[in-house]
C-alpha positions in Angstrom: 0.2 -24.6 3.3 -0.9 -21.0 4.4 -0.1 -18.5 1.6 0.7 -15.1 3.3 1.8 -12.0 1.5 2.8 -8.6 2.6 1.5 -5.5 0.8 4.0 -2.7 2.3 3.5 1.1 1.8 3.4 4.5 3.2 -0.6 4.9 2.4 -0.5 8.5 3.1 -3.2 8.6 2.1 -4.7 5.3 0.9 -5.8 5.7 -2.6 -8.1 3.9 -5.1 -5.1 2.5 -6.7 -3.8 0.9 -3.3 -7.3 -0.5 -2.8 -7.2 -2.1 -6.6 -4.0 -3.7 -5.9 -5.3 -5.0 -2.3 -8.7 -6.4 -4.1 -6.5 -8.4 -6.5 -3.9 -9.7 -3.9 -6.5 -10.9 -1.7 -7.5 -13.5 -4.6 -3.9 -14.9 -4.8 -3.3 -15.6 -1.1 -5.0 -16.7 2.0 -3.6 -14.2 4.3 -2.6 -10.6 3.2 -0.8 -8.4 5.8 -0.9 -4.6 4.9 2.1 -3.2 6.2 2.0 0.5 7.0 5.4 2.0 6.9 6.4 4.7 9.6 8.8 6.4 6.9 9.1 9.7 8.4 11.6 10.9 5.5 8.3 11.0 3.4 7.0 13.6 6.1 3.4 12.0 6.3 0.2 14.2 6.3 -1.1 11.7 8.3 0.3 9.9 11.7 1.1 6.4 11.6 -1.9 5.5 13.8 -4.2 7.2 11.6 -3.0 5.6 8.5 -3.4 2.3 9.8 -6.9 3.1 11.0 -7.6 4.5 7.4 -6.5 1.5 5.9 -8.5 -0.8 8.2 -11.7 1.0 7.6 -11.2 1.0 3.9 -10.6 -2.8 3.5 -13.1 -3.8 5.9 -15.3 -4.8 3.2 -13.1 -7.4 1.7 -14.8 -9.9 3.9 -14.4 -12.8 1.3 -11.4 -14.6 0.3 -8.2 -13.9 2.2 -7.8 -12.9 5.7 -6.5 -9.2 5.8 -4.5 -8.1 8.6 -3.3 -4.2 8.8 -0.1 -3.6 10.9 2.3 -0.9 11.3 6.1 -1.3 10.8 9.4 0.4 11.3 12.7 -0.9 9.8 13.7 -3.1 7.1 10.9 -4.7 4.8 12.6 -8.1 4.7 12.5 -8.3 8.6 9.0 -7.5 8.9 8.2 -9.8 6.2 10.1 -12.8 7.8 8.6 -11.7 11.0 5.2 -12.2 9.8 5.9 -15.4 7.7 5.4 -13.8 4.3 6.3 -15.9 1.2 5.9 -13.0 -1.0 5.8 -9.1 -1.1 3.2 -7.6 -3.4 3.9 -4.3 -5.4 1.8 -2.2 -7.7 3.2 -1.0 -10.9 1.8 2.0 -12.5 4.4 2.8 -15.0 7.9 1.9 -16.8 9.5 4.7 -14.1 8.1 2.3 -11.1 9.6 -0.8 -12.7 13.0 0.7 -12.3 12.6 1.4 -8.9 11.1 -1.8 -8.0 13.6 -3.9 -10.1 16.5 -2.3 -7.6 14.6 -3.2 -4.5 13.9 -6.8 -5.8 17.5 -7.1 -6.3 18.4 -5.8 -3.1 15.7 -7.7 -1.0 16.8 -11.3 -2.8 20.4 -10.5 -1.4 18.8 -10.4 1.9 16.3 -13.1 1.8 15.9 -15.2 -1.6 13.0 -17.4 -0.2 10.4 -14.5 -0.3 9.3 -13.7 -4.0 8.0 -10.1 -5.1 5.0 -10.2 -7.0 3.9 -7.2 -9.2 0.3 -6.3 -10.0 -0.2 -3.7 -12.7 -2.4 -1.1 -11.6 -5.7 -0.8 -13.4 -5.6 1.7 -16.0 -7.8 3.9 -14.5 -5.6 4.2 -11.7 -2.1 4.4 -13.3 -1.7 8.1 -12.7 -2.6 8.0 -9.1 0.0 8.4 -6.6 -0.5 9.6 -2.8 2.0 12.4 -3.3 -0.1 14.0 -6.1 -3.3 13.3 -4.3 -2.2 15.4 -1.5 -0.7 18.1 -3.6 -4.1 18.3 -5.4 -5.8 18.4 -2.2 -3.7 21.0 -0.9 -4.3 23.5 -3.8 -8.2 22.9 -3.5 -8.6 20.6 -6.5 -11.1 17.7 -6.8 -9.5 14.5 -5.6 -13.1 12.2 -5.7 -11.6 10.4 -8.5 -8.3 9.4 -6.6 -9.6 8.4 -3.1 -12.8 6.9 -1.4 -15.3 9.8 0.1 -14.0 9.1 3.6 -10.4 9.8 2.6 -11.5 12.8 0.7 -13.3 14.0 3.8 -10.2 13.3 5.8 -7.7 15.2 3.6 -10.5 18.1 3.5 -10.4 18.0 7.4 -6.4 17.8 7.6 -5.8 20.4 5.2 -8.7 23.0 6.2 
């Protein structure tokens, strides 16, 4: 059986925390789809196409293990999960505050399709404070984000905010 999981997010920008979760998720499945959400409500700094390309470049080095596919999506997460044949949704948890939100999402998603399981991976302690929103804020204010993102994403942030 081909085990397919979906790791959804806005990835604006992709952080070292996201990359950590991806690196651990590929050990658990045969096929990992990284779903890059449109999510205009978050007013992304990078366009959908830019975020998809950013994720593709940063996960290219995960050659061993699961097949990785990066796809944009718009609409209901569970519809996209069904479309790609996912048996599970991967979510990263950083802190207790994440759990409350994620707990609500799991309950709602189970009402929509209880055949798709949600799997939580705890963030590596080195990445627990990283949030894309905070990375963008630090970068906008001229701070050093090198501990939170890869060098290529740091460069993209600097170019975009110049």
